[in-house]
N, C-alpha and C positions, 0 to 999 in steps of 0.2 A: 383150388388150394386156398384162395383168399378167405373163403368162408370159415376156414379152420383157425384163422388168426384171431388174437384178441382184438376187441373193437378198436383200441387205440392204434394198433398197427394198421388196420384197415383204413382208418381215417388219415394216418400219415401217408400211406401209399396213394390214397386219393388226392391228397394235397400236392404230391409230387407231380401227378398227372394234370390236375385241373387248376392249381394255383401257380406252381412253379413251372408248369408246362415242360417238364423234362422229356427227353426222347424215350421211346419204348425200351430201347436197349439199356439205357441208364436206370430206368425204373426196375427192370428185370434184375439188373446187377445189385441194386439196393435190396430188392426183395430176397434174392438168394442169400445175401449177407445176414439179413434179419432172420431168415429161416434157420441158419446155422446158430445164431444167437439164441433163438427160442428153443432149439434142440438142447443147447448147452444149459439153459435155465431149467429144463425138465419140469415144466409146469409152474414154475415160479412166476408171479405177476411181474411183467417188465417194469411196472411203475414202482415196484418195491425193491429195485436193484440199487446197490450202492457202488461206490468207486472200486472197492475191493473185488466185487464180482466181475466188473468189466475188466479189471487188470488180470484176473484169473482166466477170463475168456481169451484175452489177447496173448497171455503166456502160453496157453494150450495151442495157440496158432504159431508158436515160435519156429516150427519147421517150415512155415510158409515164407515166401519172399517178403522182404521188408515193405515193398510197395503194396502187397496184398494185405499185410497187417495194418498198414497205414489206411488202406481203403476201408477195412472193417471199422477202424476207429472213426473215420470221417462219417460213415453211415450212422453209427451209434450216436455220435455227437450231434449230428443233424436231427436224428429222431428225438433225442432228449431235449434239444433246443425247442423243437416243435411242441413237446409236452409242456415245457415251461411257458411258452407263448400262449398256450391254451389253458393255463392255470391248473393243469393236472399234477404238476410238480412245482415245488418252490425253487429248486435249483437243479442245474444240469450236472449229473454225477461225473460227466467227462471233463468238466471245466478245469479241474486241477490236475488232470493227467497230461503229462508232456512226453511224447514219444521222441526218440532221437531223430534228428533231421536226416532226411534221405539225401544221399549223394546227388549232386546236380548232374543230370544226364543230358548232354546236348543232343538235339535231334540230328539224325543222319540225313545226308543229302547227296545228290549226284553232282559231279562237276558239269560244267557246260558241255564239255566234250562227251561225257557219258550220256547226257540228255540228248545230244545230237545223234549219238550212235543209236539210242533207243528209238527216237522219233524218226530216224531214217530207215526204219524197218522195211523189209521187202513187202510189196503189196501184190498179192496174186488172187486171193479169194475174197468173197464177201465178208468173211470173218476177219481178215486182215484189215479191210477198210473200216470195219466197225471198231476194231481195237485201235487203229490209228486215230480215228475221230475221238475216241475216249481219252487217249493219252495226250493228244494235242490240247483238248479242252481242259484236262486236269492241270497241265503245265501252264496253260495260258491264263487260268483263273485262280489257281490255288484252292479251289473248292474241296470240301471233304468228299471222300468216296461215297458216303451215304447220300450226299447232296447230288452227286453226279448220277447215281443209279436211280434216283427218284425223278429225274428230269422228264418233262413232257414237252410236246410241241409248243404249248402255250407259254412255256418258260423262255423261249428263244425269240429275240428280236433281231432278225438278220439285217434290217434296215440300219439300225444304229449299233450293231455288234455288241449287244448286251444280253446277259442271261440273268434271270430272276431265280434265286435259290432260296430254299427254306432251310434255315440252319437250326441250331439247337434252340429248344424252347419255342419252336415254330416262328422264330424271328426271320423275317425276309430281308434280303439285301440284293442289290443289283451290282453285277461285276461285268466290266468290259472284256471282250475277247478279241484276239487279233485276226488278221486276214487269213493266215494259214489255217487256224482252227476253223474259221468260217468255211473255207473252201472244202475241207475234208468232212465237216459236218453236213454241208449241203450235198456233197457227193454221196456220202453214206445214206442220208435220208432219202434222196431221190432215186438212186440207182441200186443200192445194196440192201437196205433195210427190207424192202418188199420181198427179197429173196429169202429172208429169215423167217417170214411169217408162215406158220404151219397150220394146216387144216382150216384155213380161212379165219383163224382166231387172231385178231389184232389187239395188242395191249397199248395202253396209253404211254407207258414208259418207252423212252427212245431206244434203249440199248437191249437187244435180245440175244439169247444164247442159241446154241445149235438145235434146241428143242422148240424154239420159237417163243419161249417165255422170258420174262425180264431177267437179265443177267444178275447174279448175286455177287456179294463181296468176295466169297470164297472162289467163285468162278473166275473173277477178274484177277485175284491173287495168283491163281494157278496159271492163267494165260501169261501174265507178266513174268512169272518165274521161268516158264518154258522159253519165252521170248529172250530173256536175258542170257539163258544158257546158249541159245542159238547164236546170239550176237557177241558172245564172249565177255559180257559184263559180269565181273566176279563178285560184286557186292550183292548182299541179300536185299533185293529190291521189292518193296511192297508198293501198292498204289499210293499210300500216304506219303511215301518218300518224295513224290513229285510235288506235293504241297509244300514240304520243307524246302525243296530245291527252288520252287517258285519264290518263296519268301526270301531265302538266302541270296539268290541271284538279283532280285529287285533291290535289296539292301546294298549289295556290293556295287550296284550300278548307281547308287545315290538316291533311291526313292525314299520319300518321307515315311518314318515309322508309323505315323498316324494313318496314312493312306494304306499301308500294308495291313494294319490292324483292321481297317474297314473292309478290305478285300477278303481277309481271312475270317471275318465275323467273330473276332475275339471281343469279349465283353470288357476285359481289362487290358490296358496297355502293357502291364507287367508280363502277360502271357506272350505278347509279341516281342518283348525285349529279349527273350531267349535267343532270337536270331541275331542280335547284335553280338552276342558271345560267339555264335557260330561263325559270323562274319570275321570277327577278330582272329579266331582260330585259323580261318581260311587265309587271312592276310599273313599270319605267321608262317603257315606252311609254304605259301608262295615265296615269302622272303627267304626262308631257309633253303628252298629249292633253287632260287635264282642268285642269291648273293654269293660272290666268289669266296668270301671269308667266313661264311656261316657254317661250313662243314668242318668237323674236327679233323685235325691232321692224323 
């Protein structure tokens, strides 16, 4: 598909991969948005586009979610900024466009009791022990699901209870993990992972599915959804919710925001600060639940 794009688009996509080192999924998302924009332009040179054309493109996306529309704008603004940087344009046509601010959505998280319920799952089969090891590690480290699924033996340091993860933009960071997650990881790797290997084909990735191949994000989502149904957890739980729970519970317990930022691999502290709002909401809920005069007569 890439060969069909105008040269300027090809160069931009290359810059996302080789200069900005964005993940494959992010680049694919940007590429999809640019394909839609090129279809809308219907052969017009993207370097001859003005502010009005971009506004028309965004208006035709009015049936989309506000977040989707905002993403289209982010991609176009980034692309045209790249064009200005390379002196193919004098100014960015997106620069004077101001979209309405999106409502601030707080991340969902599990209570400590809900996490305990989830992590105290029954253990019978090799698949249970694999899932247990994954969930314990997710909650112990706050790593992203993509980081968890790409882990290999070489990433683990059991002597010092440390895991090396490769985050966004191929940036590496080291996160400690606790004794509980260490115990179940070692148990899974030594006793149960060998049972998941099919046809003698072993993969580098730690976590395998019932076909013996590396487990996918979709596969893990399905496993967690079914597990929550079994355990009576009524929230819509995704693997990512354990990352939010990790950050919220650390903050509630008095951990330093900069330390949480380091664990999560956030480039900017402002991204991590969202959890201070979550924590405040949690405190308010606790207050309203506990204070004898907080309930309306």
